[in-house]
N, C-alpha and C positions, 0 to 999 in steps of 0.2 A: 757182388755180394761178398766176395773174398776180402775186400778192403775194409768192410764194416767190422769184421771180427778179428782184425789184426791185433797182435800182442800189444803194440804201443797204445792203441785205443783202449784196450782193456785195462792197462795199467793207469792210464789217465782217468778212466771212469772210477777205478778203485780209489785213486787219490782224491778225486772230487767227492766221492761218497764219504771217505774218512774226514775230509775237511768240513763238509756240511754237518756231519754228526758231531764233530768236535766243537763247531761253533754253536750248535744248538745246546749241547751239554754245558759249554762255558757260559752262555747267556742264562741258562737255567740256574747255574751256580751263582752268578752275580745277582739274579733275581732273588734267590734264597738268602743271599747275604743281606739284601735290602729288607727282606721280610723277617730276618732274625731266626731263620731255621738253622738247625745244628749241622746238617749235612753239606752246607755250602762249600767247605774246603775240599771235600771229596769230588764234587762236581767241577769245581774250578781246576783242581789238579788234573783230573781225568780229561777234561776238555782241552787243557793245555798240552798234555802228553799226546792226545789223539791228533791235535793240529800239528804238533812236531812230527808225528809219524807221517802225516800227509806231506809235510815239507820235504822229508828225507825218504820218501817212499821207495824210490828207485833203488838206492843203495841198500836199504834195509830188506827189501823183498828179495834181492839176489842173495844176501847173506843168509836169511832165514825164510825159506819158502812158505812156512806155515804161519807167518806173522799176521797176514791179512785175516785168516780165519780166527785167530785168537782175538784180534782187535774187533772184528765184527761181533764176536760173542760178548766181549766187554761192553761194546756199544749197545747191544741188545739188552744186557742186564741193566745198564743205566737207563735205557728207554723205558723198560718195565718199571723201574724204581720211580722214574718221573711220573709215569702213568698212575702208580699207586698214590703218590703225593697229590696229584691233581684230583684224583677221586676222593681223597681224604679232605681236600679243600672244598668239595662240593661241585667241582666242574662237571659238565655233562658231556660235551662233545670232544673236547681236547684230549682227554685220556685215551679215547679210542684211536686217535691218530698216532699217539705214541705206542699203543698196542700194535697197530699196523706196522709202524716203523720197526718195532722189536721183532715181529714175525719176519719181516723182510730181511732184517739183519741176521737172524738165525739161518734163514734160507741162503743168504749170501755166504755165510760162514761154511755151511755144508757144501755148497758148490765150490767154493774156493779151496776147501780142504781136499775135496776129491780131485780137483784139477791142478793141485800144486805140482811143481816140477820135481821129478824124482832125483835123488842124489846121484851125482856122477860117480861111477865106480872106476877107479884107476887100476888097470891091469899092469902088473910089474913086468 
């Protein structure tokens, strides 16, 4: 059971979660572009930044321990925004999946914020 919860596996799971969210947000932005909606540049830009975060996750997470929590909150905000857009379009089931994703992302942000590595204090 110790090998299941190792640090390398946790970092890989965070990277996959950011990559999946980034791809969903990017696809939604491209769909909004085709539909002529005005928020498409926000979704395309945010999706691209989140995918880049996933690509450089290891080095960014060691530099800024709280970056995962911040990006999980941004992903949650975007998921809730997509949910509202889908509800406005009259969709019935899909908005609730984005609501569930947003709740999961807020939960992940809370857990990640609590478990972030403390800053190393150097004694002179």
